[in-house]
C-alpha positions in Angstrom: 71.6 67.2 86.9 69.5 65.7 89.8 71.8 66.5 93.2 72.5 62.4 93.6 74.1 62.2 90.1 76.1 66.1 91.0 77.5 64.1 94.6 78.4 60.4 92.3 79.7 62.7 89.5 82.6 64.5 91.6 82.9 61.5 94.3 84.2 59.8 90.7 85.8 62.9 89.9 87.9 62.5 93.3 88.7 59.3 92.9 90.6 59.4 89.4 92.6 62.2 91.0 93.4 59.4 93.5 94.8 57.6 90.7 96.2 60.5 88.9 97.9 60.8 92.4 98.5 57.0 92.3 100.5 57.0 88.9 102.5 59.6 89.3 103.9 58.7 92.7 104.3 55.0 91.5 106.1 56.0 88.2 108.9 57.6 90.3 109.1 55.1 92.8 109.8 52.2 90.5 112.2 54.9 88.6 113.8 55.6 91.9 114.8 51.8 92.9 115.0 50.1 89.6 117.9 52.8 88.9 118.9 52.7 92.4 119.6 49.1 91.7 121.1 49.6 88.4 123.9 52.1 89.2 124.2 50.4 92.9 125.7 47.5 90.0 127.5 49.5 87.6 129.4 50.7 90.3 130.8 47.6 91.3 131.8 46.5 88.2 133.2 50.0 86.4 137.4 49.7 86.5 137.5 53.5 87.9 136.2 55.1 90.4 133.1 57.8 91.7 132.4 59.1 94.6 129.2 58.6 96.4 127.8 62.4 96.1 128.3 62.7 91.8 126.8 59.4 92.3 123.7 60.7 93.7 123.8 63.7 92.0 123.5 61.1 88.8 121.0 58.9 90.6 119.0 62.3 91.1 119.0 63.3 87.7 118.0 59.7 85.9 115.4 58.9 88.3 113.3 62.9 88.2 113.9 62.3 84.2 112.1 59.1 83.3 110.0 59.0 86.1 108.8 62.8 84.4 109.0 60.9 81.0 107.2 58.0 81.5 103.9 60.4 83.7 103.6 61.9 80.8 104.4 59.3 78.2 102.6 56.5 78.9 99.1 57.8 79.4 99.6 60.3 76.2 99.9 56.4 74.4 96.2 55.2 76.6 95.2 58.0 75.5 94.9 61.6 73.8 92.5 63.3 75.9 95.8 62.9 78.5 98.5 64.7 75.9 100.3 67.4 78.2 101.6 71.0 76.8 104.3 73.4 77.8 101.4 74.9 79.7 99.4 72.5 81.3 103.2 72.4 83.2 102.8 75.9 84.1 106.1 76.8 81.4 104.8 79.9 80.1 107.2 81.2 77.3 109.8 83.2 80.6 109.5 83.6 84.6 108.2 87.6 85.2 108.6 89.7 88.0 105.5 88.5 89.4 107.4 84.8 90.1 110.7 86.7 90.7 109.3 89.5 93.4 106.1 86.1 94.4 108.7 83.6 95.9 110.8 86.1 99.1 106.7 86.1 100.1 105.8 82.0 99.3 108.7 81.4 102.2 108.3 83.0 104.7 104.1 82.1 103.9 105.1 78.2 103.9 107.2 78.5 106.7 104.9 80.5 108.7 102.1 77.8 108.2 105.3 74.8 108.2 105.2 75.8 111.6 101.2 75.6 112.6 100.7 72.5 110.8 103.8 70.6 113.0 102.6 72.9 116.3 99.3 71.2 116.0 101.3 67.5 115.1 103.8 67.3 118.0 101.0 67.0 120.1 101.1 63.2 119.3 103.6 61.0 120.6 104.3 59.3 117.3 105.7 62.4 115.5 109.0 63.2 116.0 110.0 66.8 115.3 114.0 66.1 115.7 113.9 62.5 113.4 116.8 63.9 110.2 116.2 63.5 106.9 117.6 60.7 104.9 119.2 63.1 101.9 121.2 61.0 100.5 124.2 63.4 100.9 126.0 61.7 104.0 129.4 62.4 104.2 130.6 65.2 101.8 134.4 64.9 102.6 135.5 67.1 99.4 134.3 70.1 98.5 133.6 69.0 95.0 131.0 66.8 97.2 129.7 69.7 97.6 129.0 70.8 94.3 127.8 67.6 92.8 125.0 68.0 96.4 124.6 71.3 95.8 123.2 70.7 91.7 120.5 67.8 93.4 119.2 69.5 95.6 119.3 73.5 95.2 119.5 73.1 91.3 118.0 69.5 90.8 115.3 68.1 92.9 113.1 71.9 92.8 112.8 72.2 89.0 112.5 67.8 89.0 109.9 67.8 91.6 107.8 71.6 90.5 107.7 69.8 87.4 106.2 66.5 88.7 104.2 68.0 91.4 103.1 71.6 90.9 103.1 71.0 87.0 101.7 67.6 86.2 99.9 66.7 89.0 98.2 68.8 89.5 97.2 70.7 86.5 96.3 66.9 85.8 93.6 66.8 89.1 92.4 70.2 88.3 91.3 69.5 85.0 88.9 66.7 85.9 86.6 68.9 87.0 84.6 71.7 85.0 85.1 75.3 85.2 81.9 76.0 86.9 83.7 74.0 89.9 87.0 76.3 89.5 87.3 76.2 93.3 86.2 72.9 94.3 88.6 71.8 91.7 91.7 73.9 92.6 91.4 73.0 96.6 91.5 69.1 95.8 94.0 69.8 93.1 96.3 71.6 96.3 95.4 69.1 98.5 96.0 65.8 96.6 99.0 67.1 94.9 100.6 67.9 98.9 99.4 64.5 100.3 101.2 62.9 97.4 104.6 65.8 97.2 105.0 64.9 101.3 103.7 60.9 101.2 107.2 61.2 98.7 109.8 62.5 101.4 109.0 59.3 103.1 108.9 61.0 107.1 106.8 62.0 109.3 108.4 65.4 109.9 109.6 65.7 106.6 105.9 64.7 105.1 104.8 67.4 107.1 107.1 70.5 106.0 106.7 69.9 102.5 102.8 69.8 102.6 102.9 73.6 104.1 105.3 74.0 101.6 103.0 72.6 98.0 100.7 74.0 99.5 101.4 77.1 99.1 103.4 75.9 95.1 100.1 75.7 95.1 99.1 78.8 95.7 101.2 80.2 93.8 100.6 78.1 90.5 97.1 80.1 90.7 98.0 83.5 91.3 100.9 84.1 88.4 99.9 80.7 86.2 103.0 79.2 86.2 106.1 77.6 88.3 108.4 79.3 88.3 108.0 81.2 91.5 107.0 77.9 92.5 111.4 76.4 91.3 112.6 79.8 92.9 110.6 78.9 96.3 111.9 75.4 96.6 115.1 76.3 95.6 115.5 79.1 98.2 114.1 76.8 101.1 116.6 74.3 99.8 119.6 76.4 99.6 119.0 76.9 103.5 118.5 73.9 104.2 122.1 73.1 102.1 123.6 75.5 104.1 122.3 74.1 107.7 123.0 71.0 107.1 126.4 71.4 105.1 128.5 75.0 105.7 127.2 76.2 109.3 127.9 73.2 110.9 130.8 71.5 109.1 132.4 74.8 108.2 134.5 75.0 104.4 
């Protein structure tokens, strides 16, 4: 293939990769918006009280599940070539000892990489390192509220986000390139997936942090061939944040 045509082919594939990122992010954002409005309306008409923490957990589970289903189902209806298998999602049988053993290593690498990238962005006046992230659980009054928050932030979110981003999106982007461009495919898939993941978190300081997390999780996906190690790293990271936010600063 002539060099000019080859460059054009790569540009087209990169644009298709970005389209996939927009599709996944768009579906997730739309699902979150619709469900937030629906649950708010249901809460206003229900004859019994539902705590905000329980409602937030339900919202989290439903938005991730529905968004994930739509992101996969609609492309498959359009074309069979966009069929998504368990292997595509990184669900290869059961987690291995390698998956488990790499999790703490991945966590350490993520912390170091996040610190490095954050320090670079800190030179910009518009970058607020200390800006607080709104995770939907602002007032945990009773112990059950913390249980709901833990399930949502430490269990549901890591599993769902790994399936959506390091499973579905990463593999679809990587699959757009032929095998003889494997290194380029990994780089493009990692960058676009990580930018999309950062964008979905809505804040510069959080986005930069989770961009670093996503880069590490994409590497783990390549090393292990699955998302299990990434799920464990993600759970550890969120569990530490949960402890800092809701246990260490408030107490039992």
